[in-house]
PyMOL Python script that loads the backbone (N, CA, C, O; Angstrom):
from pymol import cmd

cmd.read_pdbstr("""\
ATOM      1  N   MET A   1     139.658  60.565 161.059  1.00  0.00           N
ATOM      2  CA  MET A   1     139.663  62.006 160.921  1.00  0.00           C
ATOM      3  C   MET A   1     140.366  62.616 162.128  1.00  0.00           C
ATOM      4  O   MET A   1     140.041  62.275 163.265  1.00  0.00           O
ATOM      5  N   ASP A   2     141.338  63.527 161.898  1.00  0.00           N
ATOM      6  CA  ASP A   2     142.018  64.143 163.035  1.00  0.00           C
ATOM      7  C   ASP A   2     141.200  65.325 163.567  1.00  0.00           C
ATOM      8  O   ASP A   2     140.203  65.730 162.970  1.00  0.00           O
ATOM      9  N   GLN A   3     141.651  65.865 164.706  1.00  0.00           N
ATOM     10  CA  GLN A   3     140.901  66.922 165.388  1.00  0.00           C
ATOM     11  C   GLN A   3     140.776  68.180 164.537  1.00  0.00           C
ATOM     12  O   GLN A   3     139.709  68.793 164.518  1.00  0.00           O
ATOM     13  N   ASN A   4     141.834  68.585 163.829  1.00  0.00           N
ATOM     14  CA  ASN A   4     141.787  69.800 163.016  1.00  0.00           C
ATOM     15  C   ASN A   4     140.755  69.715 161.905  1.00  0.00           C
ATOM     16  O   ASN A   4     140.019  70.673 161.667  1.00  0.00           O
ATOM     17  N   SER A   5     140.694  68.587 161.227  1.00  0.00           N
ATOM     18  CA  SER A   5     139.739  68.470 160.133  1.00  0.00           C
ATOM     19  C   SER A   5     138.303  68.385 160.647  1.00  0.00           C
ATOM     20  O   SER A   5     137.383  68.838 159.967  1.00  0.00           O
ATOM     21  N   SER A   6     138.093  67.815 161.831  1.00  0.00           N
ATOM     22  CA  SER A   6     136.737  67.772 162.372  1.00  0.00           C
ATOM     23  C   SER A   6     136.287  69.155 162.830  1.00  0.00           C
ATOM     24  O   SER A   6     135.113  69.502 162.703  1.00  0.00           O
ATOM     25  N   GLU A   7     137.228  69.949 163.365  1.00  0.00           N
ATOM     26  CA  GLU A   7     136.886  71.313 163.764  1.00  0.00           C
ATOM     27  C   GLU A   7     136.566  72.176 162.552  1.00  0.00           C
ATOM     28  O   GLU A   7     135.619  72.962 162.580  1.00  0.00           O
ATOM     29  N   SER A   8     137.354  72.032 161.485  1.00  0.00           N
ATOM     30  CA  SER A   8     137.118  72.849 160.304  1.00  0.00           C
ATOM     31  C   SER A   8     135.835  72.450 159.593  1.00  0.00           C
ATOM     32  O   SER A   8     135.217  73.283 158.930  1.00  0.00           O
ATOM     33  N   SER A   9     135.424  71.199 159.718  1.00  0.00           N
ATOM     34  CA  SER A   9     134.172  70.790 159.083  1.00  0.00           C
ATOM     35  C   SER A   9     132.966  71.373 159.818  1.00  0.00           C
ATOM     36  O   SER A   9     131.878  71.476 159.250  1.00  0.00           O
ATOM     37  N   LYS A  10     133.159  71.753 161.077  1.00  0.00           N
ATOM     38  CA  LYS A  10     132.083  72.356 161.850  1.00  0.00           C
ATOM     39  C   LYS A  10     131.888  73.828 161.481  1.00  0.00           C
ATOM     40  O   LYS A  10     130.810  74.382 161.698  1.00  0.00           O
ATOM     41  N   LEU A  11     132.921  74.462 160.926  1.00  0.00           N
ATOM     42  CA  LEU A  11     132.806  75.859 160.534  1.00  0.00           C
ATOM     43  C   LEU A  11     131.913  75.970 159.322  1.00  0.00           C
ATOM     44  O   LEU A  11     132.025  75.191 158.376  1.00  0.00           O
ATOM     45  N   GLN A  12     131.034  76.935 159.358  1.00  0.00           N
ATOM     46  CA  GLN A  12     130.163  77.142 158.221  1.00  0.00           C
ATOM     47  C   GLN A  12     130.415  78.526 157.659  1.00  0.00           C
ATOM     48  O   GLN A  12     130.496  79.509 158.396  1.00  0.00           O
ATOM     49  N   ARG A  13     130.536  78.588 156.358  1.00  0.00           N
ATOM     50  CA  ARG A  13     130.780  79.865 155.698  1.00  0.00           C
ATOM     51  C   ARG A  13     129.467  80.629 155.571  1.00  0.00           C
ATOM     52  O   ARG A  13     128.401  80.042 155.387  1.00  0.00           O
ATOM     53  N   LYS A  14     129.570  81.953 155.674  1.00  0.00           N
ATOM     54  CA  LYS A  14     128.420  82.816 155.457  1.00  0.00           C
ATOM     55  C   LYS A  14     128.632  83.576 154.160  1.00  0.00           C
ATOM     56  O   LYS A  14     129.756  83.938 153.814  1.00  0.00           O
ATOM     57  N   SER A  15     127.569  83.807 153.468  1.00  0.00           N
ATOM     58  CA  SER A  15     127.627  84.624 152.272  1.00  0.00           C
ATOM     59  C   SER A  15     128.033  86.039 152.680  1.00  0.00           C
ATOM     60  O   SER A  15     127.622  86.527 153.732  1.00  0.00           O
ATOM     61  N   SER A  16     128.835  86.691 151.850  1.00  0.00           N
ATOM     62  CA  SER A  16     129.282  88.048 152.197  1.00  0.00           C
ATOM     63  C   SER A  16     128.115  89.007 152.322  1.00  0.00           C
ATOM     64  O   SER A  16     128.217  90.005 153.035  1.00  0.00           O
ATOM     65  N   ILE A  17     127.010  88.732 151.646  1.00  0.00           N
ATOM     66  CA  ILE A  17     125.855  89.625 151.728  1.00  0.00           C
ATOM     67  C   ILE A  17     125.259  89.630 153.133  1.00  0.00           C
ATOM     68  O   ILE A  17     124.613  90.602 153.527  1.00  0.00           O
ATOM     69  N   GLU A  18     125.465  88.571 153.882  1.00  0.00           N
ATOM     70  CA  GLU A  18     124.944  88.495 155.249  1.00  0.00           C
ATOM     71  C   GLU A  18     125.705  89.409 156.195  1.00  0.00           C
ATOM     72  O   GLU A  18     125.180  89.780 157.245  1.00  0.00           O
ATOM     73  N   THR A  19     126.927  89.778 155.847  1.00  0.00           N
ATOM     74  CA  THR A  19     127.739  90.617 156.724  1.00  0.00           C
ATOM     75  C   THR A  19     127.704  92.089 156.321  1.00  0.00           C
ATOM     76  O   THR A  19     128.247  92.935 157.032  1.00  0.00           O
ATOM     77  N   GLU A  20     127.075  92.403 155.197  1.00  0.00           N
ATOM     78  CA  GLU A  20     127.005  93.794 154.740  1.00  0.00           C
ATOM     79  C   GLU A  20     125.855  94.512 155.417  1.00  0.00           C
ATOM     80  O   GLU A  20     124.880  93.880 155.822  1.00  0.00           O
ATOM     81  N   PRO A  21     125.962  95.854 155.544  1.00  0.00           N
ATOM     82  CA  PRO A  21     124.867  96.628 156.152  1.00  0.00           C
ATOM     83  C   PRO A  21     123.578  96.479 155.345  1.00  0.00           C
ATOM     84  O   PRO A  21     123.611  96.319 154.124  1.00  0.00           O
ATOM     85  N   LYS A  22     122.472  96.531 156.029  1.00  0.00           N
ATOM     86  CA  LYS A  22     121.172  96.439 155.372  1.00  0.00           C
ATOM     87  C   LYS A  22     120.821  97.791 154.749  1.00  0.00           C
ATOM     88  O   LYS A  22     121.224  98.838 155.256  1.00  0.00           O
ATOM     89  N   THR A  23     120.077  97.762 153.661  1.00  0.00           N
ATOM     90  CA  THR A  23     119.659  98.974 152.968  1.00  0.00           C
ATOM     91  C   THR A  23     118.164  99.166 153.173  1.00  0.00           C
ATOM     92  O   THR A  23     117.392  98.210 153.109  1.00  0.00           O
ATOM     93  N   LEU A  24     117.763 100.409 153.420  1.00  0.00           N
ATOM     94  CA  LEU A  24     116.348 100.705 153.583  1.00  0.00           C
ATOM     95  C   LEU A  24     115.724 101.040 152.236  1.00  0.00           C
ATOM     96  O   LEU A  24     116.361 101.652 151.379  1.00  0.00           O
ATOM     97  N   PHE A  25     114.475 100.634 152.059  1.00  0.00           N
ATOM     98  CA  PHE A  25     113.711 101.047 150.892  1.00  0.00           C
ATOM     99  C   PHE A  25     113.294 102.498 151.071  1.00  0.00           C
ATOM    100  O   PHE A  25     113.353 103.017 152.186  1.00  0.00           O
ATOM    101  N   GLU A  26     112.878 103.160 150.009  1.00  0.00           N
ATOM    102  CA  GLU A  26     112.525 104.579 150.065  1.00  0.00           C
ATOM    103  C   GLU A  26     111.442 104.854 151.107  1.00  0.00           C
ATOM    104  O   GLU A  26     111.539 105.828 151.854  1.00  0.00           O
ATOM    105  N   GLU A  27     110.428 104.021 151.166  1.00  0.00           N
ATOM    106  CA  GLU A  27     109.348 104.213 152.137  1.00  0.00           C
ATOM    107  C   GLU A  27     109.868 104.090 153.570  1.00  0.00           C
ATOM    108  O   GLU A  27     109.466 104.853 154.448  1.00  0.00           O
ATOM    109  N   GLU A  28     110.754 103.134 153.799  1.00  0.00           N
ATOM    110  CA  GLU A  28     111.345 102.958 155.131  1.00  0.00           C
ATOM    111  C   GLU A  28     112.221 104.149 155.497  1.00  0.00           C
ATOM    112  O   GLU A  28     112.227 104.588 156.647  1.00  0.00           O
ATOM    113  N   MET A  29     112.963 104.675 154.521  1.00  0.00           N
ATOM    114  CA  MET A  29     113.822 105.835 154.765  1.00  0.00           C
ATOM    115  C   MET A  29     112.971 107.056 155.118  1.00  0.00           C
ATOM    116  O   MET A  29     113.302 107.801 156.040  1.00  0.00           O
ATOM    117  N   ASN A  30     111.883 107.258 154.388  1.00  0.00           N
ATOM    118  CA  ASN A  30     110.986 108.385 154.688  1.00  0.00           C
ATOM    119  C   ASN A  30     110.379 108.253 156.075  1.00  0.00           C
ATOM    120  O   ASN A  30     110.253 109.241 156.798  1.00  0.00           O
ATOM    121  N   SER A  31     110.006 107.043 156.445  1.00  0.00           N
ATOM    122  CA  SER A  31     109.446 106.801 157.773  1.00  0.00           C
ATOM    123  C   SER A  31     110.484 107.089 158.858  1.00  0.00           C
ATOM    124  O   SER A  31     110.160 107.669 159.894  1.00  0.00           O
ATOM    125  N   ALA A  32     111.722 106.686 158.617  1.00  0.00           N
ATOM    126  CA  ALA A  32     112.797 106.940 159.584  1.00  0.00           C
ATOM    127  C   ALA A  32     113.045 108.438 159.729  1.00  0.00           C
ATOM    128  O   ALA A  32     113.261 108.928 160.838  1.00  0.00           O
ATOM    129  N   ARG A  33     113.015 109.170 158.611  1.00  0.00           N
ATOM    130  CA  ARG A  33     113.194 110.634 158.663  1.00  0.00           C
ATOM    131  C   ARG A  33     112.090 111.295 159.484  1.00  0.00           C
ATOM    132  O   ARG A  33     112.351 112.166 160.313  1.00  0.00           O
ATOM    133  N   GLU A  34     110.850 110.866 159.237  1.00  0.00           N
ATOM    134  CA  GLU A  34     109.717 111.433 159.972  1.00  0.00           C
ATOM    135  C   GLU A  34     109.846 111.147 161.468  1.00  0.00           C
ATOM    136  O   GLU A  34     109.573 112.020 162.293  1.00  0.00           O
ATOM    137  N   ALA A  35     110.258 109.939 161.818  1.00  0.00           N
ATOM    138  CA  ALA A  35     110.433 109.583 163.228  1.00  0.00           C
ATOM    139  C   ALA A  35     111.545 110.421 163.852  1.00  0.00           C
ATOM    140  O   ALA A  35     111.423 110.875 164.990  1.00  0.00           O
ATOM    141  N   ALA A  36     112.628 110.623 163.107  1.00  0.00           N
ATOM    142  CA  ALA A  36     113.737 111.442 163.617  1.00  0.00           C
ATOM    143  C   ALA A  36     113.285 112.878 163.837  1.00  0.00           C
ATOM    144  O   ALA A  36     113.654 113.495 164.837  1.00  0.00           O
ATOM    145  N   LEU A  37     112.495 113.415 162.924  1.00  0.00           N
ATOM    146  CA  LEU A  37     111.979 114.782 163.096  1.00  0.00           C
ATOM    147  C   LEU A  37     111.075 114.889 164.318  1.00  0.00           C
ATOM    148  O   LEU A  37     111.118 115.886 165.039  1.00  0.00           O
ATOM    149  N   ARG A  38     110.256 113.860 164.554  1.00  0.00           N
ATOM    150  CA  ARG A  38     109.403 113.877 165.751  1.00  0.00           C
ATOM    151  C   ARG A  38     110.255 113.910 167.011  1.00  0.00           C
ATOM    152  O   ARG A  38     109.935 114.634 167.954  1.00  0.00           O
ATOM    153  N   VAL A  39     111.330 113.141 167.039  1.00  0.00           N
ATOM    154  CA  VAL A  39     112.221 113.124 168.207  1.00  0.00           C
ATOM    155  C   VAL A  39     112.871 114.499 168.373  1.00  0.00           C
ATOM    156  O   VAL A  39     112.890 115.052 169.472  1.00  0.00           O
ATOM    157  N   ILE A  40     113.400 115.043 167.284  1.00  0.00           N
ATOM    158  CA  ILE A  40     114.082 116.346 167.350  1.00  0.00           C
ATOM    159  C   ILE A  40     113.142 117.440 167.828  1.00  0.00           C
ATOM    160  O   ILE A  40     113.540 118.312 168.600  1.00  0.00           O
ATOM    161  N   ASN A  41     111.885 117.396 167.367  1.00  0.00           N
ATOM    162  CA  ASN A  41     110.929 118.457 167.709  1.00  0.00           C
ATOM    163  C   ASN A  41     110.269 118.282 169.071  1.00  0.00           C
ATOM    164  O   ASN A  41     109.660 119.222 169.581  1.00  0.00           O
ATOM    165  N   SER A  42     110.377 117.099 169.670  1.00  0.00           N
ATOM    166  CA  SER A  42     109.676 116.867 170.931  1.00  0.00           C
ATOM    167  C   SER A  42     110.599 116.614 172.124  1.00  0.00           C
ATOM    168  O   SER A  42     110.128 116.499 173.256  1.00  0.00           O
ATOM    169  N   LYS A  43     111.891 116.528 171.885  1.00  0.00           N
ATOM    170  CA  LYS A  43     112.836 116.216 172.961  1.00  0.00           C
ATOM    171  C   LYS A  43     113.888 117.308 173.072  1.00  0.00           C
ATOM    172  O   LYS A  43     114.091 118.091 172.145  1.00  0.00           O
ATOM    173  N   THR A  44     114.549 117.347 174.211  1.00  0.00           N
ATOM    174  CA  THR A  44     115.691 118.256 174.349  1.00  0.00           C
ATOM    175  C   THR A  44     116.837 117.716 173.507  1.00  0.00           C
ATOM    176  O   THR A  44     116.815 116.562 173.080  1.00  0.00           O
ATOM    177  N   ARG A  45     117.822 118.545 173.275  1.00  0.00           N
ATOM    178  CA  ARG A  45     118.989 118.124 172.491  1.00  0.00           C
ATOM    179  C   ARG A  45     119.655 116.898 173.127  1.00  0.00           C
ATOM    180  O   ARG A  45     120.041 115.962 172.427  1.00  0.00           O
ATOM    181  N   GLU A  46     119.785 116.912 174.448  1.00  0.00           N
ATOM    182  CA  GLU A  46     120.438 115.806 175.145  1.00  0.00           C
ATOM    183  C   GLU A  46     119.624 114.520 175.040  1.00  0.00           C
ATOM    184  O   GLU A  46     120.182 113.446 174.820  1.00  0.00           O
ATOM    185  N   GLU A  47     118.281 114.631 175.200  1.00  0.00           N
ATOM    186  CA  GLU A  47     117.425 113.451 175.095  1.00  0.00           C
ATOM    187  C   GLU A  47     117.459 112.874 173.678  1.00  0.00           C
ATOM    188  O   GLU A  47     117.533 111.658 173.499  1.00  0.00           O
ATOM    189  N   ALA A  48     117.406 113.747 172.680  1.00  0.00           N
ATOM    190  CA  ALA A  48     117.440 113.294 171.287  1.00  0.00           C
ATOM    191  C   ALA A  48     118.757 112.594 170.983  1.00  0.00           C
ATOM    192  O   ALA A  48     118.767 111.539 170.348  1.00  0.00           O
ATOM    193  N   LEU A  49     119.860 113.170 171.429  1.00  0.00           N
ATOM    194  CA  LEU A  49     121.164 112.556 171.201  1.00  0.00           C
ATOM    195  C   LEU A  49     121.236 111.174 171.832  1.00  0.00           C
ATOM    196  O   LEU A  49     121.757 110.235 171.230  1.00  0.00           O
ATOM    197  N   LYS A  50     120.708 111.054 173.049  1.00  0.00           N
ATOM    198  CA  LYS A  50     120.707 109.760 173.736  1.00  0.00           C
ATOM    199  C   LYS A  50     119.891 108.733 172.947  1.00  0.00           C
ATOM    200  O   LYS A  50     120.299 107.578 172.822  1.00  0.00           O
ATOM    201  N   ILE A  51     118.742 109.153 172.416  1.00  0.00           N
ATOM    202  CA  ILE A  51     117.892 108.254 171.634  1.00  0.00           C
ATOM    203  C   ILE A  51     118.609 107.816 170.359  1.00  0.00           C
ATOM    204  O   ILE A  51     118.619 106.630 170.029  1.00  0.00           O
ATOM    205  N   PHE A  52     119.209 108.767 169.642  1.00  0.00           N
ATOM    206  CA  PHE A  52     119.853 108.446 168.373  1.00  0.00           C
ATOM    207  C   PHE A  52     121.101 107.580 168.544  1.00  0.00           C
ATOM    208  O   PHE A  52     121.439 106.799 167.655  1.00  0.00           O
ATOM    209  N   LEU A  53     121.778 107.714 169.666  1.00  0.00           N
ATOM    210  CA  LEU A  53     123.015 106.964 169.871  1.00  0.00           C
ATOM    211  C   LEU A  53     122.807 105.650 170.609  1.00  0.00           C
ATOM    212  O   LEU A  53     123.736 104.850 170.722  1.00  0.00           O
ATOM    213  N   GLU A  54     121.595 105.417 171.112  1.00  0.00           N
ATOM    214  CA  GLU A  54     121.308 104.193 171.854  1.00  0.00           C
ATOM    215  C   GLU A  54     121.563 102.965 170.984  1.00  0.00           C
ATOM    216  O   GLU A  54     121.078 102.885 169.856  1.00  0.00           O
ATOM    217  N   GLY A  55     122.309 102.034 171.501  1.00  0.00           N
ATOM    218  CA  GLY A  55     122.563 100.785 170.798  1.00  0.00           C
ATOM    219  C   GLY A  55     123.752 100.812 169.855  1.00  0.00           C
ATOM    220  O   GLY A  55     124.154  99.767 169.344  1.00  0.00           O
ATOM    221  N   LEU A  56     124.323 101.990 169.613  1.00  0.00           N
ATOM    222  CA  LEU A  56     125.489 102.048 168.740  1.00  0.00           C
ATOM    223  C   LEU A  56     126.698 101.493 169.467  1.00  0.00           C
ATOM    224  O   LEU A  56     126.818 101.625 170.685  1.00  0.00           O
ATOM    225  N   LYS A  57     127.582 100.879 168.723  1.00  0.00           N
ATOM    226  CA  LYS A  57     128.806 100.330 169.298  1.00  0.00           C
ATOM    227  C   LYS A  57     129.995 101.053 168.692  1.00  0.00           C
ATOM    228  O   LYS A  57     130.012 101.351 167.497  1.00  0.00           O
ATOM    229  N   LEU A  58     130.976 101.329 169.511  1.00  0.00           N
ATOM    230  CA  LEU A  58     132.189 101.990 169.067  1.00  0.00           C
ATOM    231  C   LEU A  58     132.972 101.059 168.156  1.00  0.00           C
ATOM    232  O   LEU A  58     133.163  99.883 168.465  1.00  0.00           O
ATOM    233  N   VAL A  59     133.419 101.593 167.039  1.00  0.00           N
ATOM    234  CA  VAL A  59     134.265 100.821 166.128  1.00  0.00           C
ATOM    235  C   VAL A  59     135.595 101.532 166.003  1.00  0.00           C
ATOM    236  O   VAL A  59     135.709 102.715 166.322  1.00  0.00           O
ATOM    237  N   GLY A  60     136.596 100.811 165.541  1.00  0.00           N
ATOM    238  CA  GLY A  60     137.915 101.404 165.368  1.00  0.00           C
ATOM    239  C   GLY A  60     137.851 102.560 164.390  1.00  0.00           C
ATOM    240  O   GLY A  60     137.208 102.466 163.344  1.00  0.00           O
ATOM    241  N   ALA A  61     138.507 103.633 164.727  1.00  0.00           N
ATOM    242  CA  ALA A  61     138.502 104.815 163.875  1.00  0.00           C
ATOM    243  C   ALA A  61     139.614 104.724 162.838  1.00  0.00           C
ATOM    244  O   ALA A  61     140.711 104.242 163.121  1.00  0.00           O
ATOM    245  N   ALA A  62     139.313 105.192 161.643  1.00  0.00           N
ATOM    246  CA  ALA A  62     140.298 105.200 160.574  1.00  0.00           C
ATOM    247  C   ALA A  62     140.959 106.568 160.454  1.00  0.00           C
ATOM    248  O   ALA A  62     141.683 106.834 159.495  1.00  0.00           O
ATOM    249  N   VAL A  63     140.708 107.429 161.425  1.00  0.00           N
ATOM    250  CA  VAL A  63     141.295 108.766 161.417  1.00  0.00           C
ATOM    251  C   VAL A  63     142.203 108.925 162.622  1.00  0.00           C
ATOM    252  O   VAL A  63     142.161 108.128 163.559  1.00  0.00           O
ATOM    253  N   ASP A  64     143.004 109.937 162.587  1.00  0.00           N
ATOM    254  CA  ASP A  64     143.910 110.243 163.688  1.00  0.00           C
ATOM    255  C   ASP A  64     143.101 110.440 164.969  1.00  0.00           C
ATOM    256  O   ASP A  64     142.138 111.207 164.981  1.00  0.00           O
ATOM    257  N   GLN A  65     143.482 109.764 166.034  1.00  0.00           N
ATOM    258  CA  GLN A  65     142.778 109.850 167.307  1.00  0.00           C
ATOM    259  C   GLN A  65     142.823 111.261 167.900  1.00  0.00           C
ATOM    260  O   GLN A  65     142.001 111.587 168.756  1.00  0.00           O
ATOM    261  N   ASN A  66     143.760 112.104 167.465  1.00  0.00           N
ATOM    262  CA  ASN A  66     143.866 113.467 167.976  1.00  0.00           C
ATOM    263  C   ASN A  66     143.045 114.457 167.175  1.00  0.00           C
ATOM    264  O   ASN A  66     143.056 115.652 167.471  1.00  0.00           O
ATOM    265  N   TRP A  67     142.321 113.971 166.147  1.00  0.00           N
ATOM    266  CA  TRP A  67     141.515 114.833 165.301  1.00  0.00           C
ATOM    267  C   TRP A  67     140.393 115.439 166.115  1.00  0.00           C
ATOM    268  O   TRP A  67     139.768 114.760 166.930  1.00  0.00           O
ATOM    269  N   GLN A  68     140.138 116.727 165.891  1.00  0.00           N
ATOM    270  CA  GLN A  68     139.066 117.420 166.593  1.00  0.00           C
ATOM    271  C   GLN A  68     138.211 118.161 165.581  1.00  0.00           C
ATOM    272  O   GLN A  68     138.722 118.670 164.583  1.00  0.00           O
ATOM    273  N   LEU A  69     136.925 118.222 165.831  1.00  0.00           N
ATOM    274  CA  LEU A  69     136.022 118.957 164.973  1.00  0.00           C
ATOM    275  C   LEU A  69     136.262 120.437 165.164  1.00  0.00           C
ATOM    276  O   LEU A  69     136.228 120.943 166.286  1.00  0.00           O
ATOM    277  N   ASN A  70     136.505 121.127 164.068  1.00  0.00           N
ATOM    278  CA  ASN A  70     136.753 122.558 164.127  1.00  0.00           C
ATOM    279  C   ASN A  70     135.528 123.268 163.568  1.00  0.00           C
ATOM    280  O   ASN A  70     135.226 123.152 162.381  1.00  0.00           O
ATOM    281  N   SER A  71     134.823 124.004 164.427  1.00  0.00           N
ATOM    282  CA  SER A  71     133.613 124.685 163.983  1.00  0.00           C
ATOM    283  C   SER A  71     133.920 125.921 163.164  1.00  0.00           C
ATOM    284  O   SER A  71     133.010 126.508 162.578  1.00  0.00           O
ATOM    285  N   ASP A  72     135.192 126.339 163.105  1.00  0.00           N
ATOM    286  CA  ASP A  72     135.597 127.504 162.326  1.00  0.00           C
ATOM    287  C   ASP A  72     136.042 127.074 160.935  1.00  0.00           C
ATOM    288  O   ASP A  72     137.162 127.383 160.528  1.00  0.00           O
ATOM    289  N   SER A  73     135.187 126.366 160.196  1.00  0.00           N
ATOM    290  CA  SER A  73     135.561 125.850 158.889  1.00  0.00           C
ATOM    291  C   SER A  73     135.539 126.906 157.800  1.00  0.00           C
ATOM    292  O   SER A  73     135.836 126.592 156.648  1.00  0.00           O
ATOM    293  N   ASP A  74     135.200 128.145 158.121  1.00  0.00           N
ATOM    294  CA  ASP A  74     135.147 129.234 157.136  1.00  0.00           C
ATOM    295  C   ASP A  74     136.535 129.689 156.732  1.00  0.00           C
ATOM    296  O   ASP A  74     136.678 130.451 155.776  1.00  0.00           O
ATOM    297  N   GLU A  75     137.561 129.240 157.439  1.00  0.00           N
ATOM    298  CA  GLU A  75     138.932 129.703 157.195  1.00  0.00           C
ATOM    299  C   GLU A  75     139.539 129.135 155.927  1.00  0.00           C
ATOM    300  O   GLU A  75     140.583 129.622 155.494  1.00  0.00           O
ATOM    301  N   GLU A  76     138.939 128.136 155.313  1.00  0.00           N
ATOM    302  CA  GLU A  76     139.506 127.493 154.133  1.00  0.00           C
ATOM    303  C   GLU A  76     139.472 128.365 152.922  1.00  0.00           C
ATOM    304  O   GLU A  76     139.918 127.952 151.851  1.00  0.00           O
TER     305      GLU A  76
END
""", "prot")
cmd.dss("prot")
cmd.show_as("cartoon", "prot")
cmd.util.cbc("prot")
cmd.orient("prot")
């Protein structure tokens, strides 16, 4: 057996379902909403934002990097 075939035999395939995002059940979603409301009602805006964004990782954006949120959306 050559080196390439031994290396490829070590690779193990994963089912695509293992790489997809997990889905919450209705009860779990309701619990998450209640927890989020507790954070919003008991923390400052900055503290809540820090809690909600903790652990998130930046991913490549599929939009123009120069895009900016326009709060004047009534102009449409």
